[in-house]
N, C-alpha and C positions, 0 to 999 in steps of 0.2 A: 509613470511606469516605464515608458519608452522615452528616451532623450533625443535631442536633435541628432546626436551621433548615431543613434539607432535607426533613425529614419532616413539617414543619408546613404552614401554609396556602400558603406560597410555591410548593409543589410541586403545586398544584391541577391543573396541566395534564398531569401524567404519565399518569393514567388515560385521558383523552380522546385524548392523543397516541398512546398504545398502540393504541387502537381505530382511529384514522385510519390509522396505519401498517400495521396488520394488513390493512386493506382495500386500501391501495396495493400491498402486497406480493403480492396475489393477482391483480393486473391482468394481462392478456395482455401478452406482451413488447412487441408493437408499440404498445400503448397507453402502456406505461411509458416507451418511448423518445420517443413523441410528447409525453408530459407533460414530459420533460426538455427537448425542443426549445422548448416553449411557455414553460417556466420560464426558459430562457436569455434569451429575448426580453424577458420581464418584468423580470428581475433585472439585465439588462445595465447600466443606468445606475447601479445600486447597487454594482457590482463594479468600479468605476473603479480602485481601488487594486490589486486582484488582477490586473486586465487590464494595468495598467502594469507590474507585476512580470513577468507572462508575456511582455509585448511586449519588455522588456529582455532576458529570457532567450533568446527566440527570435532576437533580433538578434545576440546574442553567439554562439549555437550554430549558427545557419544563415545566416552572412553571404553565402552564395552565392545566396540567394533574393532576388528583387526585392520591392519594397514590397507589391505586390498578393498575391504568393504568401504572404508572411508574414502579411498581414491575414487571408487565408483560413485559415491555420494557427492564428492566434490565435482566430478564431471557432470552429474545430473543437475546440481545447483547452479553451476556456471551456465550450462545449457538453458536452464529455465530463466535465468536472469538475462541472458542475451536474447532469447526468444521473446521475453517480455517487452523488449524495445519495439518489436514488430507488432505485438499485441497492443501496445500503447498507441501506435499509429492506427491500428484498426479501431480502437476505442474512440479516437479523436476524429477520424475521417470517414469511417464506413457509414453509409446510409443505413437506416434501421432495417430495411428490407434485407441487407446483406447479413445482419446479425440475427435475424429472425430464425429461431430453431437451434441456435448454438448453445443455449443454456437451459438447464433445468433449475427452477427456482422454488424453494420451499420457504414457508414462514411469512408470506405476504400479509397474512391475517394479523400478525403482530404490528406491522406498520399501519394497517388500516384501523386497528384498535386505538393506536396512539393518535392517529389522525382524527378519530371521532371525539377525542378529548381536547381537540384544538391545541395540541402541544407540538413543539418541535421534536425532532428525532435525531439523536446522535448514534449513527451506525458505528459501533465500536469494533474495530478489527485489528489487524496486525500488518506488518510490512511484508506483504506477499507481492512479488514483482508485478503481477498483472492486475493490481488492485484497481487502477483507473478504468480498465476495460470492464471489469466486473461491476464497478459502480455504474458505468454506463448501461450495462446489461440489466442491472436491477432497476434503474430508472425507466428503461424501455418497458420492462415487465409491469411496472407500477403505472405507466402512462404519464409520468411527470419527471422532470429533470431533478437530479440531486445536486447538492453543493459538495465541493471537495476542498480539502485543506492541502496546500502544496507549498513547497519551498520555492522561492523565486530564484531564477538563474542569475548568476553574477554578470554574464555577458548580455548586454541590452538587446542585441540582435536575436540571440537564441531565446531570450525571454519573450520578445515580441512574437516569435514564431510559436512558441509553446503556449503562451497566454491566449493568442488568437485562436489556436487549435482547440484549446480546452473550452473556450467560451462558445464554440460551436455546439457543444453537446452537454455542458453542465450549466446549471442555473447561475452559479457564481464560483469564483476561485478565491478562496480565503488564504491569506498568507500564513505561513506556519506559526508565526508569533503574533498574529493579529487577533488577540483575544476579544477586543471590542467588536471586530467584524464577525467573529464566530458567535458571540452572544447576541448580536443584533439579528443574525440570520436565524438562530434558534428561537429567539423570542417572537419572531414573525411567523413561526410555524415551519421553518425550512427543514429539509432532511439533509444532514451533513455526514459524509463519510470521513471517519476520523480514526487515527491510530496514535497510541501513546507509548509504543515499545521501542523508542529510540532515546538516546541520551540527550535530553534537552538542556542540561547544565543548569537547571533551576527547578525548584519544587520537586526534587528527586528524593527517593528513598532506595536503599539497597535491599532488594528482595530476590529470592531465588528464581532463576530461569535455567532449567536443565541442571540444577544443582550449583550454578555459579551465581555469585552476587551480581546483580544487574541494576544499574541506576535507572529507576523507572519513575515517570511522572505520576505525581500523587493528586493532581488537581482535577482530574476528570469528574468525580462526583460533584465537586463544587461548581465546575463549569456548567454541568447539567442542571444543577439547582438554580443557578443564576439565570440560565437561559430558559427555564421552565420546560426542560426537555426530558423525553424518555430515552434511556440508554438501552439500545438493542444490539447484542452481539451480532456481527456480520462476518461470516466465514465463507471461503470459497476455495476451489482448486480446479485444476484441469485434468480430466481423465486421460488415459493413454490414447483413446480414440479422438481426442481433441475437443470433446464436449466439456462445458463448464458446469460445475455444480455449485450453486449459490444457496446459502442457508441463512435466514434471519431467525434468531432465537429470542425468546422473551428475556427480560432482565433476570440476571441470576438471582436466585432466592437468597435473601439476606444481604444483598448488595444494593446500595452502599451500607456499610455497617456503622458508619460514624467514625471509624478509625482509618485515616487515609493510608497508612502503611499496610494495614491488613487488607484494604481494598486493592491496593496496587499488587500485593502478593497474590490475591485471588485472580486478578486479571492475568498475571504471568502464568499462573497455574492453568487457567483455562486455555490461554494461547498455546502453552506447551503441549497440552493434550491434542490440540488441533494440528500443530506442526508435526508431531510424531506420526500422524497418519500419512503425511506426504512431505517428508523432511526436506526433500530436494527442492520444494517450491516455497522455501522461505528465503528472505534476503540475507543469507549468511555472509555475503561479501561486504556487508556493513560492519563496522567495528562496534558491535553491540556492547562489548565490555570495556570500552575505552576508559571510562571514569572508574577508578578503583576506590574501595574503602581506604581510609587512612592507614598508611603503612604497607599496603600491598603494592607490588611492582606492576609496571606497565606490561600487559600481556601481549602486546603487539610489537614490542621492541625487538 
């Protein structure tokens, strides 16, 4: 994972970065959120490309909103995304005592019921910016570490920093395309936080998301079957006062249906209903509609 290049002088920043991150992770919640607000203002000019992607997504998904309402939503989603960088640091570096009392958790009985069956658990969610912090909070509530699926960073030094931080608090870090690793963890009874609402460029089907055809992974039911895992929807958001609301739900009735496209559409429908409750807290800066059905133009050009 880390090369000789990564372990040499180029990685001088890893140790000081860990020290700074450990200090940020211990800030009171109100201070951390204020830091996110300030960073949003400072970074706004540098985020032009991400803001443009988010603005296109919001125009596609919320055509009923007027220009001013979408501008407020754009500001909210950029703020949530920038703040999530500090929440990520908190999730990686904060001692459990610092996190205690920050979250209300519902649905732990569904996890324990799956545990009683001696099966793995696929926590099926969406790309909410503070997902790793909420996975950590859920693990603390359960009294055991969960596993996460994460994309590896192309820079070996940054990957060294991030992977080391993640392994402090998660049972394992599974590569985004490491299917064998995912199945191995599930078959051993592990709990894995997992999202399939990005464009994977393989095993995709075009299904509606906010009324727009979105390339969506269809493999999740098959992965769960092969890993002998129970799929439990896992949703979360941050309230205005800074508290986190986490909710684990039972498997959707009639899901999987045996039809991969129908199951992917059900997933997008359930996710859309959750996102509509707190639309600013979704990762709109991602090019969710990058891949188009044949004959349709590039929406981000």
